[in-house]
C-alpha positions in Angstrom: 65.4 7.9 14.8 62.9 8.5 17.5 60.6 5.7 18.4 57.0 6.1 17.2 54.6 7.4 19.8 52.1 4.6 20.5 50.5 6.2 23.6 47.4 8.1 22.9 45.8 10.8 25.1 43.2 8.3 26.4 46.0 6.4 28.2 47.4 9.4 30.0 45.8 10.0 33.3 44.2 13.4 33.6 45.5 13.9 37.2 47.8 12.2 39.6 46.6 13.8 42.8 43.3 12.8 44.5 40.5 15.3 44.3 39.8 17.5 47.3 36.4 15.9 47.6 38.0 12.4 47.8 40.4 13.5 50.5 37.6 15.1 52.5 35.6 11.9 52.3 38.7 10.0 53.6 39.1 12.3 56.5 35.4 11.9 57.4 35.9 8.2 57.5 38.8 8.3 59.8 38.6 6.3 63.1 37.9 8.6 66.1 41.1 9.4 67.9 42.1 12.3 70.2 44.1 13.7 67.3 41.5 13.3 64.6 38.8 14.8 66.9 40.8 18.0 67.5 40.0 21.0 65.2 43.7 21.2 64.2 43.3 18.0 62.2 40.4 19.2 60.1 41.2 20.0 56.5 41.3 23.8 56.2 38.6 24.0 53.6 36.3 21.9 55.8 37.0 23.8 59.0 34.1 26.2 59.4 35.5 27.8 62.6 38.8 28.4 60.8 37.1 30.0 57.7 35.1 32.3 60.0 38.2 33.7 61.8 38.8 37.5 61.4 42.1 36.7 59.7 40.3 34.9 57.0 38.2 37.8 55.8 40.2 38.2 52.5 39.5 34.5 51.8 35.8 35.0 52.4 35.9 38.1 50.1 37.4 35.9 47.4 34.9 33.1 47.9 31.9 35.5 47.6 33.4 36.9 44.4 34.2 33.5 42.9 31.1 31.4 43.8 28.4 33.4 41.9 30.9 34.2 39.1 31.5 30.5 38.5 27.8 29.5 38.8 26.7 32.3 36.4 29.4 31.4 33.9 28.4 27.8 34.0 24.8 28.8 33.5 25.7 30.7 30.3 24.7 34.1 31.6 26.2 36.6 29.2 24.6 39.8 30.5 21.9 40.9 33.0 19.2 43.4 33.3 19.3 44.6 36.9 16.3 45.8 38.8 16.6 48.1 41.8 13.7 49.3 43.9 11.9 49.4 47.3 11.2 46.2 49.3 8.1 48.0 50.6 6.0 48.9 47.6 3.0 46.5 47.5 1.7 44.7 44.5 -1.6 46.2 43.3 -3.6 43.3 44.8 -2.1 43.9 48.3 -2.2 47.7 48.2 -5.7 48.0 49.7 -4.8 45.5 52.4 -1.9 47.7 53.4 -4.2 50.7 53.7 -6.9 48.8 55.7 -4.2 47.6 58.1 -3.2 51.2 59.0 -4.1 52.1 62.6 -3.0 55.8 62.7 -3.4 58.7 60.4 0.4 58.7 59.8 0.3 55.0 58.9 -2.7 55.5 56.6 -1.0 58.4 54.9 2.2 56.3 54.3 0.1 53.4 53.1 -1.8 55.6 50.6 1.6 56.8 49.2 2.8 53.3 48.9 -0.5 52.3 47.2 0.0 55.1 44.7 3.3 53.5 43.7 1.9 50.0 43.5 1.5 50.1 39.8 5.3 50.0 39.5 5.1 46.4 40.6 3.3 45.7 37.3 5.6 47.9 35.3 8.6 46.0 36.7 7.0 42.7 36.0 6.2 43.7 32.4 9.7 45.1 31.8 11.2 41.8 33.0 9.0 39.9 30.5 10.3 42.1 27.6 13.9 41.7 28.7 13.6 37.9 29.2 12.4 37.5 25.6 15.9 38.5 24.3 17.3 35.9 22.0 20.3 33.8 23.0 23.6 35.1 21.5 25.4 33.3 18.8 28.0 32.0 21.4 25.2 30.4 23.4 25.2 33.1 26.1 21.9 34.4 27.4 21.4 38.2 27.3 19.5 40.6 29.6 18.8 37.9 32.2 16.7 39.5 34.9 18.6 40.1 38.1 17.2 41.5 41.4 18.1 41.6 45.0 16.0 38.5 45.5 13.6 40.0 48.0 10.0 41.2 47.9 8.1 44.0 46.2 9.9 45.4 43.1 12.5 42.7 43.3 9.8 40.0 43.4 8.0 41.7 40.4 11.2 41.5 38.3 11.8 37.8 39.0 8.1 37.1 38.6 8.0 38.7 35.2 10.9 36.6 34.0 9.2 33.5 35.4 6.0 34.4 33.6 7.7 33.8 30.2 9.5 30.7 31.3 12.9 32.4 31.7 15.5 31.8 34.4 16.1 34.7 36.7 18.8 35.7 39.3 18.4 36.7 42.9 21.2 38.2 45.0 20.1 38.1 48.6 22.0 39.4 51.6 22.0 38.2 55.2 20.3 40.8 57.4 19.5 41.0 61.1 15.9 40.4 60.2 14.8 37.4 58.0 14.9 38.0 54.3 14.1 34.8 52.3 14.4 34.7 48.5 11.1 35.4 46.8 9.5 32.3 45.2 10.2 33.4 41.6 14.0 33.3 41.7 15.5 30.3 39.8 16.8 28.1 42.6 20.3 27.4 41.1 20.6 31.2 40.4 19.7 32.2 44.0 22.7 33.5 45.9 23.2 34.7 49.4 25.9 37.3 50.5 27.5 38.3 53.7 29.3 41.3 52.2 27.3 44.2 50.7 30.3 45.2 48.6 30.6 41.9 46.9 26.9 41.7 46.3 26.9 45.1 44.7 29.9 44.1 42.6 27.9 41.1 41.2 25.0 43.3 40.4 27.1 45.3 38.0 29.7 42.8 36.6 27.3 41.6 33.9 24.8 44.5 34.0 24.0 45.8 30.5 20.9 47.7 31.6 19.6 48.9 34.9 16.0 49.8 35.9 15.7 51.9 39.1 12.3 52.1 40.7 11.3 54.3 43.7 13.1 53.1 46.8 14.9 54.0 50.0 18.5 54.0 51.3 19.4 50.7 49.6 18.1 51.8 46.2 19.8 55.2 46.6 23.1 53.5 47.5 23.0 51.2 44.4 21.8 53.9 42.1 24.3 56.5 43.1 27.2 54.1 43.1 26.4 53.2 39.5 26.2 56.8 38.5 29.6 57.5 40.2 31.2 54.6 38.4 30.0 55.8 35.0 30.7 59.5 35.7 34.3 58.8 36.7 34.9 56.4 33.8 35.4 53.3 36.0 32.7 51.5 34.0 31.2 51.9 30.6 27.9 53.7 30.1 24.9 51.5 30.3 21.3 52.5 30.0 19.8 53.5 33.4 16.0 53.7 33.4 14.7 55.9 36.3 11.1 55.0 36.9 8.8 57.5 38.6 9.9 61.1 37.7 7.5 62.6 40.2 9.0 60.6 43.0 12.7 61.2 42.1 12.4 64.9 41.4 10.5 65.3 44.7 13.1 63.4 46.8 16.3 64.6 45.0 16.8 68.0 43.4 19.2 67.0 40.5 19.0 70.4 39.0 20.2 71.9 42.3 23.3 69.7 42.1 24.1 71.2 38.7 23.4 74.7 39.9 25.7 74.2 42.9 28.5 73.1 40.5 29.0 69.7 42.2 28.0 67.8 39.1 28.1 68.7 35.4 25.0 69.4 33.3 25.7 66.4 31.1 25.7 64.1 34.1 21.9 64.3 34.0 22.1 62.5 30.7 23.3 59.4 32.5 19.8 58.3 33.3 16.4 58.4 31.5 13.1 58.9 33.1 10.5 56.3 32.2 7.0 55.3 33.2 6.1 52.2 31.1 7.8 48.9 30.4 7.6 49.5 26.6 9.2 52.9 27.0 12.1 51.5 29.0 12.7 48.5 26.8 12.7 50.8 23.7 15.3 53.0 25.4 17.6 50.0 26.0 17.2 48.7 22.4 17.9 52.1 21.0 21.0 52.5 23.1 22.5 49.3 21.7 21.5 50.0 18.1 23.4 53.3 18.3 26.4 52.3 20.4 28.2 49.2 19.1 31.2 49.6 21.4 31.5 50.3 25.1 31.4 54.0 25.9 33.6 55.3 28.6 33.5 58.8 30.1 36.8 60.6 31.0 35.6 61.5 34.5 34.4 64.6 36.3 31.4 64.8 34.0 33.5 65.4 30.8 32.6 63.8 27.5 
């Protein structure tokens, strides 16, 4: 007969190796010697110069993928509502200041155009409020958590709207040659900074279940068209894409011409929905998920 097991789980140590943090603290406490002072002696994960070597780029890719993913998972973020848009459109209260600061006719004309779009700051803010009121899922995950690029203008408006109703909100900043600090409305423990644009764009979409695209420049175009391409080719499921500012978008892009030229299919224009108000956009998102209970994938090349 086998002897009765009188060792309970509480007596079994959870690990037999020291934690990395403990070893790091031991190394930091080492007496200064020629050997310990040399970079070769540093623990690899503490060696900044080593981590920044060209050969370590794949490791840095992995770190930029893993860090936000782990933090967002630990924060209980089930899905996000992503906001794209210009970093130059002023809030309504700053629009007149921008016009007054213009020194030339060209600057004044541009300032007037930006002022005409300043109401989208309030629209983005109101849409973020509506999304942030979504109930927590039965599994405890929060849905449609507002996520922006963490910068000013439309991004700020989105994070600000979430903050208005006491909700946490995500900012995905990127290191640029000119300073770009996170806007003050991003939740500090959900404020991330990226070196690689590719990894940042990936995190925009991993949890995205709705996307609002406001008037913007190269960055907005890049993010918008990449999402369209992913859905069109079936690499990601269909999500509601709200395109704010029909006059702007149809002026700067001739979508119908792309269809006429045969480079996209007519049904590809159904991938996005023109909107003007926060209520209209939120209703579009709600209706999408009432109708579609399962992820929808396209077969590619514009086919249904």
